[in-house]
Biotite code that builds the C-alpha atoms (Angstrom):
import biotite.structure as struc

atoms = struc.array([
    struc.Atom([13.275, 38.212, -57.297], chain_id="A", res_id=1, res_name="MET", atom_name="CA", element="C"),
    struc.Atom([11.870, 39.505, -54.252], chain_id="A", res_id=2, res_name="LYS", atom_name="CA", element="C"),
    struc.Atom([13.868, 41.861, -52.377], chain_id="A", res_id=3, res_name="LYS", atom_name="CA", element="C"),
    struc.Atom([12.343, 41.444, -49.203], chain_id="A", res_id=4, res_name="THR", atom_name="CA", element="C"),
    struc.Atom([10.178, 39.075, -46.367], chain_id="A", res_id=5, res_name="MET", atom_name="CA", element="C"),
    struc.Atom([7.860, 39.916, -43.862], chain_id="A", res_id=6, res_name="GLU", atom_name="CA", element="C"),
    struc.Atom([7.068, 37.856, -40.833], chain_id="A", res_id=7, res_name="TYR", atom_name="CA", element="C"),
    struc.Atom([5.119, 38.955, -37.575], chain_id="A", res_id=8, res_name="ARG", atom_name="CA", element="C"),
    struc.Atom([4.999, 42.410, -38.904], chain_id="A", res_id=9, res_name="GLY", atom_name="CA", element="C"),
    struc.Atom([8.725, 43.040, -39.466], chain_id="A", res_id=10, res_name="TYR", atom_name="CA", element="C"),
    struc.Atom([10.336, 42.920, -42.416], chain_id="A", res_id=11, res_name="ASN", atom_name="CA", element="C"),
    struc.Atom([13.468, 42.529, -44.240], chain_id="A", res_id=12, res_name="ALA", atom_name="CA", element="C"),
    struc.Atom([15.592, 43.571, -47.128], chain_id="A", res_id=13, res_name="LYS", atom_name="CA", element="C"),
    struc.Atom([17.465, 40.757, -48.898], chain_id="A", res_id=14, res_name="ILE", atom_name="CA", element="C"),
    struc.Atom([20.595, 40.656, -50.501], chain_id="A", res_id=15, res_name="GLU", atom_name="CA", element="C"),
    struc.Atom([23.188, 38.260, -52.181], chain_id="A", res_id=16, res_name="TYR", atom_name="CA", element="C"),
    struc.Atom([26.874, 38.743, -51.277], chain_id="A", res_id=17, res_name="SER", atom_name="CA", element="C"),
    struc.Atom([28.724, 37.504, -54.483], chain_id="A", res_id=18, res_name="ASP", atom_name="CA", element="C"),
    struc.Atom([31.881, 37.574, -52.347], chain_id="A", res_id=19, res_name="THR", atom_name="CA", element="C"),
    struc.Atom([30.556, 35.282, -49.422], chain_id="A", res_id=20, res_name="ASP", atom_name="CA", element="C"),
    struc.Atom([28.157, 33.263, -52.059], chain_id="A", res_id=21, res_name="ASN", atom_name="CA", element="C"),
    struc.Atom([25.398, 33.733, -49.394], chain_id="A", res_id=22, res_name="CYS", atom_name="CA", element="C"),
    struc.Atom([22.293, 35.703, -49.285], chain_id="A", res_id=23, res_name="PHE", atom_name="CA", element="C"),
    struc.Atom([22.043, 38.153, -46.395], chain_id="A", res_id=24, res_name="TRP", atom_name="CA", element="C"),
    struc.Atom([19.448, 40.335, -44.908], chain_id="A", res_id=25, res_name="GLY", atom_name="CA", element="C"),
    struc.Atom([18.564, 42.831, -42.045], chain_id="A", res_id=26, res_name="GLU", atom_name="CA", element="C"),
    struc.Atom([15.208, 43.874, -40.572], chain_id="A", res_id=27, res_name="ILE", atom_name="CA", element="C"),
    struc.Atom([14.033, 47.081, -41.551], chain_id="A", res_id=28, res_name="LEU", atom_name="CA", element="C"),
    struc.Atom([12.321, 50.390, -39.760], chain_id="A", res_id=29, res_name="TYR", atom_name="CA", element="C"),
    struc.Atom([13.488, 49.600, -36.664], chain_id="A", res_id=30, res_name="ILE", atom_name="CA", element="C"),
    struc.Atom([17.010, 50.900, -34.899], chain_id="A", res_id=31, res_name="ASN", atom_name="CA", element="C"),
    struc.Atom([18.147, 48.255, -33.626], chain_id="A", res_id=32, res_name="ASP", atom_name="CA", element="C"),
    struc.Atom([20.314, 45.980, -35.944], chain_id="A", res_id=33, res_name="GLU", atom_name="CA", element="C"),
    struc.Atom([19.411, 42.707, -36.438], chain_id="A", res_id=34, res_name="VAL", atom_name="CA", element="C"),
    struc.Atom([20.959, 41.128, -39.014], chain_id="A", res_id=35, res_name="SER", atom_name="CA", element="C"),
    struc.Atom([20.655, 37.135, -40.957], chain_id="A", res_id=36, res_name="PHE", atom_name="CA", element="C"),
    struc.Atom([22.064, 34.833, -43.920], chain_id="A", res_id=37, res_name="GLU", atom_name="CA", element="C"),
    struc.Atom([21.540, 31.741, -45.422], chain_id="A", res_id=38, res_name="GLY", atom_name="CA", element="C"),
    struc.Atom([23.322, 29.918, -48.058], chain_id="A", res_id=39, res_name="GLN", atom_name="CA", element="C"),
    struc.Atom([19.816, 29.487, -49.718], chain_id="A", res_id=40, res_name="SER", atom_name="CA", element="C"),
    struc.Atom([16.769, 31.002, -50.228], chain_id="A", res_id=41, res_name="ILE", atom_name="CA", element="C"),
    struc.Atom([15.402, 28.100, -47.470], chain_id="A", res_id=42, res_name="ILE", atom_name="CA", element="C"),
    struc.Atom([18.129, 28.818, -44.912], chain_id="A", res_id=43, res_name="GLU", atom_name="CA", element="C"),
    struc.Atom([17.085, 32.706, -45.268], chain_id="A", res_id=44, res_name="LEU", atom_name="CA", element="C"),
    struc.Atom([13.359, 32.589, -44.723], chain_id="A", res_id=45, res_name="LYS", atom_name="CA", element="C"),
    struc.Atom([14.604, 29.943, -41.901], chain_id="A", res_id=46, res_name="ILE", atom_name="CA", element="C"),
    struc.Atom([17.227, 32.715, -40.258], chain_id="A", res_id=47, res_name="ALA", atom_name="CA", element="C"),
    struc.Atom([14.704, 35.422, -40.853], chain_id="A", res_id=48, res_name="PHE", atom_name="CA", element="C"),
    struc.Atom([12.537, 33.858, -38.929], chain_id="A", res_id=49, res_name="LYS", atom_name="CA", element="C"),
    struc.Atom([14.834, 32.610, -36.229], chain_id="A", res_id=50, res_name="GLU", atom_name="CA", element="C"),
    struc.Atom([16.605, 36.550, -36.127], chain_id="A", res_id=51, res_name="ALA", atom_name="CA", element="C"),
    struc.Atom([12.751, 38.254, -35.496], chain_id="A", res_id=52, res_name="VAL", atom_name="CA", element="C"),
    struc.Atom([11.784, 35.445, -32.760], chain_id="A", res_id=53, res_name="ASP", atom_name="CA", element="C"),
    struc.Atom([15.164, 36.324, -31.123], chain_id="A", res_id=54, res_name="ASP", atom_name="CA", element="C"),
    struc.Atom([15.154, 39.740, -30.932], chain_id="A", res_id=55, res_name="TYR", atom_name="CA", element="C"),
    struc.Atom([11.442, 40.017, -29.468], chain_id="A", res_id=56, res_name="ILE", atom_name="CA", element="C"),
    struc.Atom([12.852, 37.159, -27.015], chain_id="A", res_id=57, res_name="GLU", atom_name="CA", element="C"),
    struc.Atom([16.268, 39.020, -26.171], chain_id="A", res_id=58, res_name="THR", atom_name="CA", element="C"),
    struc.Atom([13.764, 42.287, -25.471], chain_id="A", res_id=59, res_name="CYS", atom_name="CA", element="C"),
    struc.Atom([11.446, 40.659, -23.565], chain_id="A", res_id=60, res_name="THR", atom_name="CA", element="C"),
    struc.Atom([14.196, 39.260, -21.459], chain_id="A", res_id=61, res_name="GLN", atom_name="CA", element="C"),
    struc.Atom([16.000, 42.729, -20.659], chain_id="A", res_id=62, res_name="ILE", atom_name="CA", element="C"),
    struc.Atom([12.603, 44.002, -20.268], chain_id="A", res_id=63, res_name="GLY", atom_name="CA", element="C"),
    struc.Atom([12.570, 46.526, -23.116], chain_id="A", res_id=64, res_name="LYS", atom_name="CA", element="C"),
    struc.Atom([9.444, 46.568, -24.989], chain_id="A", res_id=65, res_name="GLU", atom_name="CA", element="C"),
    struc.Atom([10.243, 45.349, -28.820], chain_id="A", res_id=66, res_name="PRO", atom_name="CA", element="C"),
    struc.Atom([10.108, 48.173, -31.499], chain_id="A", res_id=67, res_name="GLU", atom_name="CA", element="C"),
    struc.Atom([7.058, 47.873, -34.011], chain_id="A", res_id=68, res_name="LYS", atom_name="CA", element="C"),
    struc.Atom([8.245, 48.722, -37.151], chain_id="A", res_id=69, res_name="PRO", atom_name="CA", element="C"),
    struc.Atom([5.403, 50.843, -38.193], chain_id="A", res_id=70, res_name="PHE", atom_name="CA", element="C"),
    struc.Atom([2.944, 53.156, -35.593], chain_id="A", res_id=71, res_name="LYS", atom_name="CA", element="C"),
    struc.Atom([0.814, 54.318, -38.137], chain_id="A", res_id=72, res_name="GLY", atom_name="CA", element="C"),
    struc.Atom([2.542, 57.940, -37.870], chain_id="A", res_id=73, res_name="SER", atom_name="CA", element="C"),
    struc.Atom([5.334, 60.144, -39.644], chain_id="A", res_id=74, res_name="PHE", atom_name="CA", element="C"),
    struc.Atom([6.835, 63.276, -40.693], chain_id="A", res_id=75, res_name="ASN", atom_name="CA", element="C"),
    struc.Atom([6.568, 64.266, -44.128], chain_id="A", res_id=76, res_name="VAL", atom_name="CA", element="C"),
    struc.Atom([8.362, 67.414, -45.537], chain_id="A", res_id=77, res_name="ARG", atom_name="CA", element="C"),
    struc.Atom([6.643, 69.159, -48.713], chain_id="A", res_id=78, res_name="ILE", atom_name="CA", element="C"),
    struc.Atom([7.126, 72.610, -50.371], chain_id="A", res_id=79, res_name="SER", atom_name="CA", element="C"),
    struc.Atom([5.058, 75.475, -48.434], chain_id="A", res_id=80, res_name="SER", atom_name="CA", element="C"),
    struc.Atom([2.764, 75.725, -51.480], chain_id="A", res_id=81, res_name="GLU", atom_name="CA", element="C"),
    struc.Atom([1.922, 72.129, -51.871], chain_id="A", res_id=82, res_name="LEU", atom_name="CA", element="C"),
    struc.Atom([1.021, 72.270, -47.844], chain_id="A", res_id=83, res_name="HIS", atom_name="CA", element="C"),
    struc.Atom([-1.253, 74.765, -48.906], chain_id="A", res_id=84, res_name="LYS", atom_name="CA", element="C"),
    struc.Atom([-2.966, 73.136, -51.727], chain_id="A", res_id=85, res_name="LYS", atom_name="CA", element="C"),
    struc.Atom([-3.422, 70.275, -49.895], chain_id="A", res_id=86, res_name="ALA", atom_name="CA", element="C"),
    struc.Atom([-4.892, 71.974, -46.487], chain_id="A", res_id=87, res_name="ALA", atom_name="CA", element="C"),
    struc.Atom([-6.761, 73.785, -49.170], chain_id="A", res_id=88, res_name="ILE", atom_name="CA", element="C"),
    struc.Atom([-8.132, 70.694, -50.678], chain_id="A", res_id=89, res_name="LYS", atom_name="CA", element="C"),
    struc.Atom([-8.817, 69.218, -47.491], chain_id="A", res_id=90, res_name="ALA", atom_name="CA", element="C"),
    struc.Atom([-11.207, 72.022, -45.835], chain_id="A", res_id=91, res_name="ALA", atom_name="CA", element="C"),
    struc.Atom([-13.116, 71.906, -49.209], chain_id="A", res_id=92, res_name="SER", atom_name="CA", element="C"),
    struc.Atom([-13.924, 68.108, -48.721], chain_id="A", res_id=93, res_name="GLU", atom_name="CA", element="C"),
    struc.Atom([-14.097, 68.770, -45.154], chain_id="A", res_id=94, res_name="GLY", atom_name="CA", element="C"),
    struc.Atom([-11.494, 66.153, -44.169], chain_id="A", res_id=95, res_name="LEU", atom_name="CA", element="C"),
    struc.Atom([-8.216, 66.985, -41.828], chain_id="A", res_id=96, res_name="SER", atom_name="CA", element="C"),
    struc.Atom([-4.989, 67.187, -43.721], chain_id="A", res_id=97, res_name="LEU", atom_name="CA", element="C"),
    struc.Atom([-4.421, 63.691, -42.159], chain_id="A", res_id=98, res_name="ASN", atom_name="CA", element="C"),
    struc.Atom([-6.913, 62.484, -43.942], chain_id="A", res_id=99, res_name="GLN", atom_name="CA", element="C"),
    struc.Atom([-6.443, 63.981, -47.401], chain_id="A", res_id=100, res_name="ILE", atom_name="CA", element="C"),
    struc.Atom([-2.874, 62.489, -47.485], chain_id="A", res_id=101, res_name="VAL", atom_name="CA", element="C"),
    struc.Atom([-3.819, 59.082, -45.648], chain_id="A", res_id=102, res_name="GLU", atom_name="CA", element="C"),
    struc.Atom([-6.434, 59.371, -49.416], chain_id="A", res_id=103, res_name="LYS", atom_name="CA", element="C"),
    struc.Atom([-3.571, 60.283, -51.592], chain_id="A", res_id=104, res_name="ALA", atom_name="CA", element="C"),
    struc.Atom([-1.378, 57.395, -50.172], chain_id="A", res_id=105, res_name="ILE", atom_name="CA", element="C"),
    struc.Atom([-3.943, 54.909, -50.442], chain_id="A", res_id=106, res_name="LYS", atom_name="CA", element="C"),
    struc.Atom([-4.698, 55.931, -53.940], chain_id="A", res_id=107, res_name="SER", atom_name="CA", element="C"),
    struc.Atom([-0.845, 55.517, -54.944], chain_id="A", res_id=108, res_name="LEU", atom_name="CA", element="C"),
    struc.Atom([-0.202, 52.067, -53.298], chain_id="A", res_id=109, res_name="VAL", atom_name="CA", element="C"),
    struc.Atom([-3.780, 50.041, -54.062], chain_id="A", res_id=110, res_name="ARG", atom_name="CA", element="C"),
    struc.Atom([-2.971, 46.345, -53.512], chain_id="A", res_id=111, res_name="ASN", atom_name="CA", element="C"),
])
């Protein structure tokens, strides 16, 4: 079973509650807490879309910019030795450290 959904650039993780006998989800990668639920997959998909649309609309109404889940930058913490090796590799290929990290990630997550 796929455990995530995507709509309008927002992703949600999906869970099933045996106690409540329903599916529920929450939007990932934003600081605001947005959740939704449904008794079936169809209901869950509808509730997810409504939750995203409502989140964006509410932010607009209160004058807040809706958070974007991915901005294209993040911090990476690695050992100093790996950092050194990556920097040397980047320099030897005429690339920036950011470019070498992007290249490595692309090779890992090819679709």
